[in-house]
Phi, psi and omega in degrees: 000135176252182184299319181297315178296322180299317179295324180285336185266342183248181179276002181295151175300122186276357178253009184274152171294149183240156171231118181273141180222108181260110182244018184299327185268000184265140175272158178300144004262017185303317179302317178297311181299311182297321180293314180296322177296319179295317181297330179292343185256351189281157174283162183300330183262004185272148177244130174268131177248107183262127175257122186223166177268359179203165175292133184278070186304322181283344179281324187306311180296327179291324176294317177301314180298328184265001176080027178263148170261155182203160177210138183239137174237123180262125177249185181290319186249355177195164176244133181244126177240125174261138184226132180212162179286128183281000000 
């Protein structure tokens, strides 16, 4: 799955510019840290598409606290989470 497919498969705005973030090879807590750092830099209309090897359970409460919307799709070989400003 690529970023375009992720936008079509999730509730994220499908016409938004995207920023891809592949954290599959990183051990904890790097995926969480890298994602939060990336989110601090995005434009209001931008969607982050995070590719991970698991659902980012520890990220979800932090997204809620920061006012982000998100949707996750779990596949066989990766989990894709789209994140955007609510």
